[in-house]
NUFITI-290102 format. One line per field, with one value per residue (C-alpha): residue in one letter; x, z, y negated. Coordinates in steps of 0.25 Angstrom, whole numbers, plus 5000, padded with zeros to 4 digits. Layout:
code: A / ...
xx: X / ...
zz: Z / ...
yy: Y / ...
This chain:
code: M / A / G / S / Y / K / K / M / E / H / L / A / V / F / I / K / L / F / L / K / E / R / N / A / H / I / L / V / W / T / T / T / P / W / T / L / A / A / N / V / A / L / A / V / N / P / N / L / K / Y / C / E / V / K / I / E / Q / E / D / L / P / F / I / V / C / S / D / V / L / H / I / L / K / G / R / K / Y / K / V / I / K / Q / F / S / G / K / E / L / V / G / L / L / Y / E / P / I / L / S / G / L / E / V / Q / K / H / L / E / H / R / I / V / A / W / D / A / V / D / P / S / E / G / T / G / V / V / H / I / A / P / G / C / G / R / E / D / H / E / L / G / M / K / L / G / L / T / V / L / S / P / V / D / D / E / G / I / Y / V / S / G / Y / G / W / L / E / G / R / R / A / Q / S / S / A / E / E / I / I / G / H / L / K / R / N / N / K / L / F / H / Y / Y / M / H / E / H / S / Y / P / I / C / W / R / C / K / N / E / L / I / F / R / L / V / D / E / W / F / I / S / C / K / V / I / R / P / A / M / I / K / A / S / G / K / V / K / W / Q / P / E / F / M / G / K / R / M / E / D / W / L / Q / N / M / G / D / W / C / I / S / R / K / R / F / W / G / L / P / L / P / F / Y / K / C / S / A / C / E / K / L / I / V / V / G / S / L / D / E / L / G / R / L / S / D / D / D / V / S / S / L / P / E / L / H / R / P / W / I / D / N / I / K / I / N / C / P / E / C / G / S / K / V / S / R / I / Q / E / V / G / D / C / W / L / D / A / G / I / V / P / Y / S / T / R / G / Y / L / K / D / R / S / V / W / K / E / W / Y / P / V / E / W / V / C / E / M / R / E / Q / I / R / L / W / F / Y / S / M / L / F / M / G / V / T / L / D / N / R / S / P / Y / E / R / V / L / T / Y / E / R / V / V / G / E / D / G / R / P / F / S / K / T / G / F / M / I / K / L / D / D / V / T / E / K / M / G / V / D / T / L / R / Y / Y / F / A / G / K / N / P / A / N / D / I / R / F / G / Y / N / L / G / Y / E / A / R / R / R / L / L / S / F / W / N / I / Y / I / F / F / I / T / Y / A / R / L / D / M / P / N / F / E / K / I / K / G / L / S / D / R / L / N / S / S / D / Q / W / L / L / A / R / L / Y / L / F / V / T / D / V / T / S / A / M / E / D / Y / D / T / P / T / V / I / R / E / F / D / A / F / T / D / D / V / S / N / F / Y / V / R / T / N / R / R / R / F / W / I / G / K / L / S / E / D / R / L / I / G / Y / W / S / L / Y / Q / V / I / R / T / T / V / L / L / M / S / P / V / I / P / F / L / A / E / A / I / W / Q / D / G / V / R / I / F / D / D / K / A / P / L / S / V / H / L / A / D / W / P / I / P / K / E / N / W / Q / N / D / R / I / L / R / E / V / K / N / V / R / K / V / L / N / L / A / L / R / I / R / K / R / S / N / L / R / I / R / Q / P / L / S / T / L / Y / L / I / G / P / E / D / I / I / E / S / S / K / L / M / A / A / T / I / R / N / E / I / N
xx: 4975 / 4977 / 4983 / 4980 / 4970 / 4973 / 4965 / 4969 / 4965 / 4963 / 4957 / 4943 / 4934 / 4920 / 4918 / 4906 / 4903 / 4894 / 4881 / 4876 / 4863 / 4859 / 4866 / 4872 / 4885 / 4888 / 4896 / 4908 / 4917 / 4931 / 4942 / 4952 / 4953 / 4963 / 4953 / 4945 / 4953 / 4948 / 4934 / 4923 / 4910 / 4903 / 4894 / 4882 / 4873 / 4860 / 4853 / 4857 / 4850 / 4857 / 4853 / 4855 / 4861 / 4862 / 4874 / 4876 / 4886 / 4885 / 4879 / 4873 / 4867 / 4875 / 4872 / 4876 / 4871 / 4860 / 4867 / 4879 / 4874 / 4882 / 4895 / 4888 / 4890 / 4894 / 4888 / 4873 / 4865 / 4851 / 4846 / 4839 / 4834 / 4837 / 4838 / 4842 / 4857 / 4853 / 4848 / 4863 / 4868 / 4872 / 4874 / 4886 / 4897 / 4908 / 4922 / 4928 / 4942 / 4943 / 4955 / 4958 / 4959 / 4953 / 4942 / 4937 / 4929 / 4922 / 4908 / 4907 / 4893 / 4887 / 4886 / 4878 / 4886 / 4879 / 4892 / 4892 / 4891 / 4887 / 4894 / 4906 / 4906 / 4895 / 4887 / 4894 / 4907 / 4917 / 4921 / 4936 / 4936 / 4952 / 4954 / 4946 / 4942 / 4927 / 4926 / 4933 / 4922 / 4911 / 4918 / 4920 / 4905 / 4900 / 4910 / 4916 / 4929 / 4941 / 4952 / 4965 / 4971 / 4985 / 4997 / 5004 / 5011 / 4998 / 4999 / 4989 / 4992 / 4989 / 4975 / 4973 / 4977 / 4982 / 4982 / 4993 / 5005 / 5000 / 5000 / 4985 / 4987 / 4992 / 4981 / 4969 / 4972 / 4974 / 4961 / 4954 / 4960 / 4955 / 4941 / 4940 / 4944 / 4934 / 4923 / 4922 / 4926 / 4916 / 4925 / 4938 / 4943 / 4952 / 4946 / 4950 / 4948 / 4953 / 4964 / 4972 / 4986 / 4998 / 4998 / 5014 / 5019 / 5006 / 5005 / 4991 / 4986 / 4976 / 4968 / 4973 / 4967 / 4977 / 4976 / 4979 / 4979 / 4968 / 4963 / 4949 / 4943 / 4929 / 4930 / 4940 / 4932 / 4922 / 4934 / 4942 / 4931 / 4929 / 4943 / 4944 / 4932 / 4941 / 4952 / 4952 / 4953 / 4958 / 4950 / 4939 / 4933 / 4944 / 4939 / 4926 / 4936 / 4942 / 4929 / 4924 / 4937 / 4935 / 4920 / 4924 / 4938 / 4939 / 4949 / 4963 / 4972 / 4985 / 4994 / 5002 / 5010 / 5023 / 5036 / 5039 / 5031 / 5026 / 5027 / 5014 / 5016 / 5007 / 5011 / 5001 / 5004 / 5002 / 5000 / 4989 / 4985 / 4987 / 4991 / 5000 / 5003 / 5016 / 5014 / 5029 / 5044 / 5044 / 5033 / 5039 / 5051 / 5044 / 5036 / 5049 / 5060 / 5068 / 5076 / 5067 / 5077 / 5086 / 5077 / 5081 / 5067 / 5053 / 5051 / 5052 / 5060 / 5066 / 5052 / 5048 / 5059 / 5054 / 5045 / 5036 / 5031 / 5017 / 5011 / 5000 / 5007 / 5022 / 5023 / 5033 / 5025 / 5030 / 5025 / 5014 / 5020 / 5012 / 5017 / 5007 / 5000 / 5010 / 4998 / 4999 / 5013 / 5007 / 4995 / 5003 / 5012 / 5006 / 5009 / 5023 / 5030 / 5027 / 5031 / 5017 / 5023 / 5034 / 5029 / 5014 / 5015 / 5024 / 5016 / 5003 / 5010 / 5010 / 4996 / 4988 / 4995 / 4988 / 4989 / 4992 / 4992 / 4992 / 4985 / 4970 / 4973 / 4978 / 4964 / 4964 / 4978 / 4988 / 4976 / 4967 / 4979 / 4983 / 4969 / 4967 / 4979 / 4975 / 4961 / 4966 / 4977 / 4971 / 4957 / 4959 / 4966 / 4980 / 4979 / 4970 / 4970 / 4973 / 4975 / 4974 / 4977 / 4974 / 4983 / 4994 / 4991 / 4997 / 4993 / 4983 / 4978 / 4987 / 4991 / 5006 / 5013 / 5025 / 5024 / 5017 / 5015 / 5023 / 5031 / 5043 / 5044 / 5058 / 5055 / 5044 / 5052 / 5064 / 5056 / 5046 / 5051 / 5046 / 5039 / 5031 / 5026 / 5023 / 5015 / 5008 / 5003 / 5000 / 4990 / 4982 / 4969 / 4973 / 4958 / 4960 / 4971 / 4983 / 4988 / 5002 / 5012 / 5022 / 5012 / 5005 / 5018 / 5023 / 5010 / 5012 / 5026 / 5021 / 5012 / 5023 / 5032 / 5022 / 5026 / 5041 / 5040 / 5035 / 5047 / 5056 / 5050 / 5052 / 5066 / 5072 / 5069 / 5071 / 5085 / 5088 / 5082 / 5085 / 5073 / 5074 / 5061 / 5064 / 5061 / 5046 / 5042 / 5040 / 5034 / 5022 / 5012 / 5016 / 5012 / 5004 / 4991 / 4998 / 5008 / 4996 / 4988 / 5000 / 5001 / 4986 / 4987 / 4999 / 4990 / 4979 / 4988 / 4995 / 4982 / 4976 / 4988 / 4990 / 4976 / 4977 / 4990 / 4984 / 4972 / 4983 / 4977 / 4988 / 4979 / 4974 / 4988 / 4993 / 4980 / 4983 / 4998 / 4994 / 4984 / 4993 / 5005 / 4996 / 4991 / 5006 / 5012 / 5000 / 4996 / 5007 / 5019 / 5013 / 5008 / 5021 / 5032 / 5036 / 5038 / 5050 / 5056 / 5058 / 5067 / 5075 / 5070 / 5058 / 5049 / 5038 / 5047 / 5051 / 5037 / 5034 / 5046 / 5042 / 5027 / 5031 / 5042 / 5031 / 5024 / 5036 / 5040 / 5026 / 5023 / 5035 / 5032 / 5017 / 5022 / 5034 / 5027 / 5022 / 5034 / 5046 / 5058 / 5052 / 5049 / 5063 / 5070 / 5062 / 5063 / 5079 / 5080 / 5069 / 5065 / 5077 / 5086 / 5075 / 5074 / 5086 / 5077 / 5069 / 5070 / 5080 / 5069 / 5056 / 5053 / 5057 / 5049 / 5036 / 5023 / 5018 / 5007 / 4999 / 5001 / 4987 / 4991 / 4992 / 4978 / 4971 / 4957 / 4955 / 4968 / 4965 / 4952 / 4957 / 4968 / 4958 / 4949 / 4962 / 4966 / 4952 / 4954 / 4967 / 4964 / 4951 / 4960 / 4970 / 4960 / 4954 / 4968 / 4971 / 4957 / 4959 / 4974 / 4979 / 4994 / 4997 / 5008 / 4998 / 4994 / 4978 / 4975 / 4962 / 4956 / 4942 / 4937 / 4923 / 4919 / 4915 / 4919 / 4929 / 4936 / 4937 / 4942 / 4953 / 4957 / 4959 / 4967 / 4976 / 4975 / 4991 / 4991 / 4980 / 4987 / 5000 / 4995 / 4985 / 4996
zz: 5003 / 5010 / 5000 / 4988 / 4983 / 4980 / 4974 / 4961 / 4947 / 4934 / 4921 / 4922 / 4909 / 4904 / 4892 / 4883 / 4877 / 4865 / 4868 / 4855 / 4861 / 4868 / 4857 / 4869 / 4876 / 4889 / 4898 / 4907 / 4917 / 4922 / 4930 / 4924 / 4909 / 4907 / 4911 / 4899 / 4890 / 4899 / 4898 / 4895 / 4901 / 4907 / 4920 / 4924 / 4936 / 4932 / 4944 / 4941 / 4932 / 4919 / 4908 / 4894 / 4893 / 4881 / 4883 / 4874 / 4863 / 4865 / 4853 / 4861 / 4875 / 4887 / 4897 / 4912 / 4925 / 4929 / 4942 / 4936 / 4926 / 4934 / 4926 / 4914 / 4921 / 4911 / 4899 / 4895 / 4895 / 4895 / 4902 / 4891 / 4899 / 4911 / 4913 / 4922 / 4921 / 4917 / 4903 / 4900 / 4904 / 4892 / 4882 / 4874 / 4873 / 4864 / 4870 / 4877 / 4871 / 4857 / 4849 / 4861 / 4856 / 4870 / 4869 / 4855 / 4857 / 4870 / 4872 / 4880 / 4887 / 4900 / 4912 / 4925 / 4938 / 4951 / 4956 / 4946 / 4954 / 4948 / 4959 / 4949 / 4934 / 4925 / 4931 / 4920 / 4923 / 4914 / 4917 / 4916 / 4923 / 4921 / 4928 / 4941 / 4952 / 4952 / 4937 / 4937 / 4947 / 4938 / 4926 / 4932 / 4936 / 4922 / 4914 / 4908 / 4900 / 4908 / 4902 / 4909 / 4901 / 4908 / 4911 / 4926 / 4921 / 4919 / 4903 / 4893 / 4887 / 4874 / 4868 / 4873 / 4859 / 4860 / 4875 / 4874 / 4882 / 4889 / 4903 / 4909 / 4919 / 4909 / 4899 / 4902 / 4893 / 4882 / 4884 / 4886 / 4872 / 4866 / 4872 / 4866 / 4852 / 4852 / 4857 / 4870 / 4880 / 4887 / 4898 / 4906 / 4918 / 4931 / 4941 / 4955 / 4962 / 4972 / 4964 / 4967 / 4969 / 4974 / 4989 / 4988 / 4976 / 4975 / 4959 / 4953 / 4951 / 4940 / 4942 / 4933 / 4932 / 4934 / 4938 / 4952 / 4962 / 4973 / 4986 / 4986 / 4999 / 4998 / 5006 / 5017 / 5020 / 5031 / 5038 / 5038 / 5042 / 5054 / 5058 / 5057 / 5068 / 5078 / 5077 / 5087 / 5079 / 5084 / 5082 / 5082 / 5069 / 5061 / 5063 / 5056 / 5044 / 5043 / 5042 / 5030 / 5023 / 5023 / 5020 / 5007 / 5003 / 4989 / 4985 / 4990 / 4978 / 4983 / 4970 / 4966 / 4954 / 4959 / 4960 / 4975 / 4985 / 4988 / 4976 / 4974 / 4974 / 4963 / 4951 / 4939 / 4928 / 4915 / 4909 / 4918 / 4925 / 4939 / 4950 / 4960 / 4973 / 4980 / 4995 / 4999 / 4995 / 4997 / 4987 / 4978 / 4978 / 4975 / 4962 / 4957 / 4949 / 4954 / 4966 / 4975 / 4987 / 4979 / 4979 / 4986 / 4991 / 4986 / 4979 / 4965 / 4957 / 4963 / 4965 / 4950 / 4945 / 4951 / 4943 / 4947 / 4941 / 4939 / 4949 / 4937 / 4924 / 4927 / 4920 / 4925 / 4933 / 4937 / 4949 / 4945 / 4945 / 4956 / 4970 / 4983 / 4990 / 5002 / 5011 / 5008 / 5014 / 5025 / 5028 / 5030 / 5041 / 5052 / 5045 / 5038 / 5049 / 5060 / 5053 / 5049 / 5039 / 5047 / 5061 / 5064 / 5079 / 5080 / 5071 / 5079 / 5092 / 5084 / 5077 / 5077 / 5081 / 5091 / 5086 / 5073 / 5071 / 5057 / 5050 / 5046 / 5031 / 5035 / 5038 / 5022 / 5021 / 5032 / 5042 / 5030 / 5024 / 5038 / 5041 / 5027 / 5029 / 5044 / 5040 / 5028 / 5035 / 5049 / 5049 / 5059 / 5060 / 5061 / 5071 / 5083 / 5085 / 5074 / 5078 / 5066 / 5065 / 5057 / 5050 / 5056 / 5051 / 5055 / 5066 / 5057 / 5050 / 5038 / 5033 / 5034 / 5020 / 5016 / 5004 / 5012 / 5027 / 5037 / 5050 / 5050 / 5060 / 5063 / 5065 / 5075 / 5083 / 5084 / 5090 / 5099 / 5100 / 5095 / 5109 / 5107 / 5093 / 5099 / 5111 / 5102 / 5092 / 5103 / 5109 / 5096 / 5092 / 5080 / 5075 / 5071 / 5062 / 5072 / 5071 / 5073 / 5073 / 5081 / 5089 / 5093 / 5095 / 5104 / 5113 / 5114 / 5118 / 5129 / 5135 / 5134 / 5142 / 5154 / 5157 / 5154 / 5165 / 5175 / 5173 / 5173 / 5186 / 5192 / 5187 / 5191 / 5206 / 5206 / 5200 / 5212 / 5223 / 5215 / 5223 / 5226 / 5223 / 5231 / 5243 / 5238 / 5241 / 5256 / 5253 / 5244 / 5254 / 5257 / 5243 / 5244 / 5237 / 5225 / 5224 / 5225 / 5213 / 5204 / 5206 / 5204 / 5191 / 5186 / 5188 / 5180 / 5169 / 5168 / 5167 / 5156 / 5148 / 5148 / 5144 / 5133 / 5128 / 5128 / 5119 / 5110 / 5114 / 5114 / 5114 / 5128 / 5133 / 5129 / 5136 / 5149 / 5148 / 5147 / 5158 / 5167 / 5165 / 5167 / 5180 / 5185 / 5181 / 5185 / 5198 / 5203 / 5200 / 5202 / 5216 / 5221 / 5214 / 5228 / 5234 / 5225 / 5226 / 5241 / 5251 / 5250 / 5245 / 5254 / 5254 / 5250 / 5237 / 5235 / 5234 / 5224 / 5215 / 5215 / 5212 / 5200 / 5196 / 5194 / 5185 / 5177 / 5176 / 5172 / 5163 / 5154 / 5153 / 5149 / 5139 / 5133 / 5120 / 5118 / 5122 / 5122 / 5122 / 5133 / 5141 / 5139 / 5143 / 5156 / 5158 / 5158 / 5165 / 5175 / 5178 / 5177 / 5186 / 5198 / 5194 / 5190 / 5188 / 5177 / 5163 / 5154 / 5145 / 5147 / 5135 / 5142 / 5154 / 5157 / 5155 / 5169 / 5176 / 5186 / 5201 / 5207 / 5220 / 5213 / 5208 / 5216 / 5211 / 5224 / 5222 / 5208 / 5211 / 5223 / 5215 / 5204 / 5214 / 5219 / 5205 / 5203 / 5216 / 5212 / 5198 / 5204 / 5215 / 5205 / 5196 / 5207 / 5210 / 5196 / 5195 / 5207 / 5203 / 5215 / 5212 / 5216 / 5225 / 5233 / 5244 / 5247 / 5261 / 5259 / 5248 / 5249 / 5242 / 5240 / 5231 / 5231 / 5243 / 5235 / 5230 / 5245 / 5250 / 5239 / 5242 / 5257 / 5254 / 5244 / 5252 / 5252 / 5236 / 5234 / 5244 / 5237 / 5223 / 5224 / 5232
yy: 4824 / 4810 / 4800 / 4808 / 4797 / 4783 / 4771 / 4768 / 4762 / 4770 / 4767 / 4772 / 4773 / 4774 / 4783 / 4783 / 4797 / 4799 / 4809 / 4813 / 4819 / 4806 / 4796 / 4790 / 4787 / 4793 / 4785 / 4792 / 4787 / 4792 / 4787 / 4798 / 4795 / 4806 / 4817 / 4814 / 4822 / 4834 / 4831 / 4841 / 4836 / 4825 / 4826 / 4819 / 4820 / 4827 / 4820 / 4806 / 4796 / 4792 / 4782 / 4777 / 4763 / 4754 / 4746 / 4733 / 4734 / 4750 / 4758 / 4769 / 4770 / 4774 / 4785 / 4783 / 4785 / 4777 / 4774 / 4768 / 4757 / 4747 / 4752 / 4745 / 4731 / 4720 / 4728 / 4725 / 4738 / 4743 / 4756 / 4764 / 4776 / 4784 / 4800 / 4811 / 4816 / 4829 / 4825 / 4823 / 4836 / 4844 / 4833 / 4833 / 4820 / 4818 / 4822 / 4810 / 4811 / 4815 / 4822 / 4832 / 4846 / 4851 / 4844 / 4848 / 4860 / 4856 / 4853 / 4841 / 4841 / 4833 / 4842 / 4840 / 4836 / 4833 / 4827 / 4816 / 4803 / 4789 / 4780 / 4780 / 4781 / 4783 / 4795 / 4804 / 4811 / 4816 / 4830 / 4836 / 4849 / 4849 / 4836 / 4836 / 4844 / 4841 / 4842 / 4855 / 4861 / 4856 / 4861 / 4875 / 4875 / 4871 / 4879 / 4866 / 4868 / 4864 / 4856 / 4852 / 4841 / 4839 / 4847 / 4846 / 4834 / 4826 / 4826 / 4830 / 4844 / 4849 / 4849 / 4834 / 4828 / 4813 / 4814 / 4826 / 4823 / 4811 / 4810 / 4810 / 4799 / 4788 / 4792 / 4784 / 4772 / 4780 / 4788 / 4775 / 4771 / 4784 / 4781 / 4767 / 4771 / 4781 / 4772 / 4781 / 4770 / 4762 / 4754 / 4757 / 4750 / 4751 / 4760 / 4761 / 4774 / 4784 / 4793 / 4805 / 4803 / 4812 / 4811 / 4811 / 4803 / 4794 / 4798 / 4799 / 4812 / 4820 / 4832 / 4844 / 4858 / 4870 / 4884 / 4887 / 4898 / 4898 / 4906 / 4908 / 4902 / 4908 / 4921 / 4915 / 4902 / 4907 / 4914 / 4900 / 4893 / 4903 / 4903 / 4887 / 4887 / 4894 / 4883 / 4872 / 4859 / 4846 / 4836 / 4845 / 4840 / 4845 / 4859 / 4854 / 4848 / 4862 / 4869 / 4858 / 4861 / 4876 / 4874 / 4867 / 4871 / 4877 / 4889 / 4886 / 4882 / 4888 / 4886 / 4873 / 4870 / 4866 / 4871 / 4871 / 4879 / 4893 / 4901 / 4909 / 4924 / 4925 / 4933 / 4935 / 4945 / 4939 / 4953 / 4959 / 4947 / 4953 / 4944 / 4949 / 4941 / 4944 / 4945 / 4945 / 4945 / 4960 / 4962 / 4952 / 4960 / 4974 / 4968 / 4961 / 4966 / 4954 / 4952 / 4945 / 4945 / 4935 / 4924 / 4911 / 4909 / 4911 / 4899 / 4894 / 4895 / 4909 / 4915 / 4913 / 4920 / 4933 / 4942 / 4953 / 4966 / 4966 / 4978 / 4980 / 4979 / 4978 / 4964 / 4955 / 4943 / 4930 / 4922 / 4911 / 4896 / 4891 / 4889 / 4889 / 4878 / 4873 / 4876 / 4891 / 4890 / 4881 / 4890 / 4903 / 4896 / 4903 / 4917 / 4914 / 4907 / 4918 / 4930 / 4935 / 4945 / 4950 / 4952 / 4950 / 4952 / 4940 / 4932 / 4935 / 4929 / 4914 / 4916 / 4908 / 4896 / 4888 / 4873 / 4867 / 4851 / 4844 / 4833 / 4834 / 4835 / 4850 / 4854 / 4856 / 4861 / 4866 / 4871 / 4876 / 4884 / 4890 / 4893 / 4900 / 4908 / 4912 / 4916 / 4924 / 4932 / 4933 / 4929 / 4917 / 4904 / 4903 / 4891 / 4890 / 4874 / 4862 / 4848 / 4838 / 4824 / 4811 / 4802 / 4792 / 4778 / 4765 / 4756 / 4748 / 4762 / 4761 / 4775 / 4778 / 4782 / 4786 / 4776 / 4765 / 4761 / 4769 / 4770 / 4778 / 4789 / 4785 / 4770 / 4774 / 4784 / 4774 / 4764 / 4770 / 4785 / 4798 / 4801 / 4788 / 4794 / 4806 / 4801 / 4791 / 4802 / 4812 / 4803 / 4800 / 4806 / 4816 / 4814 / 4800 / 4793 / 4789 / 4775 / 4772 / 4761 / 4754 / 4746 / 4759 / 4766 / 4756 / 4756 / 4772 / 4770 / 4760 / 4770 / 4781 / 4772 / 4772 / 4786 / 4783 / 4771 / 4781 / 4789 / 4777 / 4772 / 4787 / 4788 / 4775 / 4778 / 4792 / 4791 / 4782 / 4792 / 4805 / 4812 / 4827 / 4833 / 4847 / 4838 / 4836 / 4850 / 4846 / 4832 / 4837 / 4835 / 4820 / 4815 / 4801 / 4799 / 4793 / 4805 / 4814 / 4806 / 4807 / 4822 / 4823 / 4814 / 4822 / 4835 / 4830 / 4825 / 4838 / 4846 / 4836 / 4836 / 4851 / 4853 / 4843 / 4849 / 4863 / 4856 / 4849 / 4836 / 4826 / 4814 / 4818 / 4822 / 4806 / 4801 / 4809 / 4805 / 4790 / 4791 / 4798 / 4788 / 4777 / 4783 / 4786 / 4772 / 4763 / 4770 / 4780 / 4772 / 4758 / 4762 / 4770 / 4762 / 4756 / 4770 / 4771 / 4757 / 4756 / 4763 / 4776 / 4790 / 4794 / 4806 / 4797 / 4792 / 4807 / 4810 / 4799 / 4803 / 4817 / 4814 / 4805 / 4815 / 4826 / 4816 / 4814 / 4828 / 4833 / 4822 / 4824 / 4839 / 4836 / 4825 / 4832 / 4837 / 4822 / 4815 / 4825 / 4814 / 4806 / 4818 / 4825 / 4812 / 4811 / 4826 / 4824 / 4811 / 4812 / 4826 / 4835 / 4825 / 4829 / 4843 / 4852 / 4864 / 4856 / 4862 / 4857 / 4849 / 4845 / 4853 / 4865 / 4863 / 4871 / 4863 / 4857 / 4864 / 4855 / 4857 / 4861 / 4854 / 4841 / 4840 / 4831 / 4824 / 4817 / 4809 / 4806 / 4800 / 4792 / 4786 / 4782 / 4775 / 4768 / 4764 / 4758 / 4750 / 4746 / 4741 / 4733 / 4726 / 4723 / 4717 / 4708 / 4702 / 4699 / 4693 / 4685 / 4681 / 4687 / 4693 / 4707 / 4702 / 4694 / 4704 / 4705 / 4706 / 4713 / 4721 / 4725 / 4737 / 4741 / 4752 / 4767 / 4775 / 4785 / 4773 / 4766 / 4780 / 4781 / 4767 / 4769 / 4782 / 4774 / 4761 / 4758 / 4760 / 4750 / 4740 / 4741 / 4740 / 4728 / 4720
């Protein structure tokens, strides 16, 4: 989990242990001295080279990996001989800590382990199967004794002699003192390394071996991989990440030693060893003599007061103490929230869900647990599409943290508005970390204001003229070329945004919106502004109002999922006043359907050509220091035939814009 490791310094120690069969010391290194109490073996890599080294002021030679002689810097030494690591396998060594009852009858031997890496330490690893995952796996493979030295408070338990009752995490100095008194200490120092911490409270963690409940994944793994392959993942590579997780996942540990959580309905009879899994409240009532109907809720402590009768031997049986992994609750959501057990026909109407969205960490958490449940209960994925996203970080790449650098949501919404925030994030590629800060937010608001300015231009003049759009029905064949282009551009905008929305592709929606508003603002409004300024309301101005109204009405409908408040404000003040039949809210209106008669690829090409001419002409004027208000008597245009023809058709527009 992110934030679960931190660079920290701890006491690291080099220990010298006597090998009677070699009449030498073997040098061992660890960064967790508290685990030495649970040591049962040493591990060497049989494929590496080791050597005996005579060190000045030491009576006996030392055995270390040949690759790590640099750790002896500052000491004069001489290599006596070199040999393979497999020659050390099986040798006995003296216990590391003396006076511990649990260690008295153990036989401490050196074992072979290919995973021993000489990049750190001495090439000899201290093995404590009760204090670490890798050690435990090796111990299970080799049949090593497993010692779990601490309780759930991290305090040494009975059997650990002078360590009993002491806290493991504060025992390092005392253990080093013990090693020094027993002539087993070679060297110690403060070592910086990445160490596990609680992601919530940031306290240091230690590994402790306990009994837990697991669900085997061996049988279901192939079916989960197959079901995952049918899901549409966004970004696509997240599907591969899920497959990798499924290929390498271990059995699912479903129990937690906590008070609050989903009580596991497991009842294990101490008399006959039968395990009863209670499947429902009704079944619990049938198996128990207690009144289950009076339970305030099915959580601890109330559920723990209910005992059942063992169906095998009749003994009274209590529930196990553990509660369930929270992802059991989360994974069953597609079933528990839609009445799977009550009305299967209604449940099927909502299953599987079409789309689910969460951060990429949920690949191994929520998405995994739901997939597990879906394949188990219905042999398919409970979701059809998944969108994952990366972290949100500061403008400079710094991570946000509750205890460190952060920007408060209330401050952001107060300064730039929630619609700006939604618009900004909707436009970002979820495959990358998303940078956010006030500068980026204000830039997003500036772009969003381009559409607001189009609306303000329209409503400012429309409120003065109050055009009646019912009259447009007889004038629709009188649209000028810029009006035709506007509707053709709107048709393309509706088509592209609808397609992107159906694909849950909000970055494309935002790109299309930005491009469309730029086109409308910098071409249509710019070239038609005089049309709304001069004289009384004419047929031509009415057509202009109607064309721009179609843009505003359709755009707020398309963008209402992204900018709901801005869309609603425009709908109330700029749409409904001209259409008394418009729905009460933009969020109650139907999704716009592009009108086929608006499609006009020819006019789109022509305007594209004309805009090229305008941009070129304005650049020439600027380069020649000719102000716009200084009219040109003549403009010569030389270019491809299609650009010439387009310019002739829209010559008036070109004259107005470059003069």
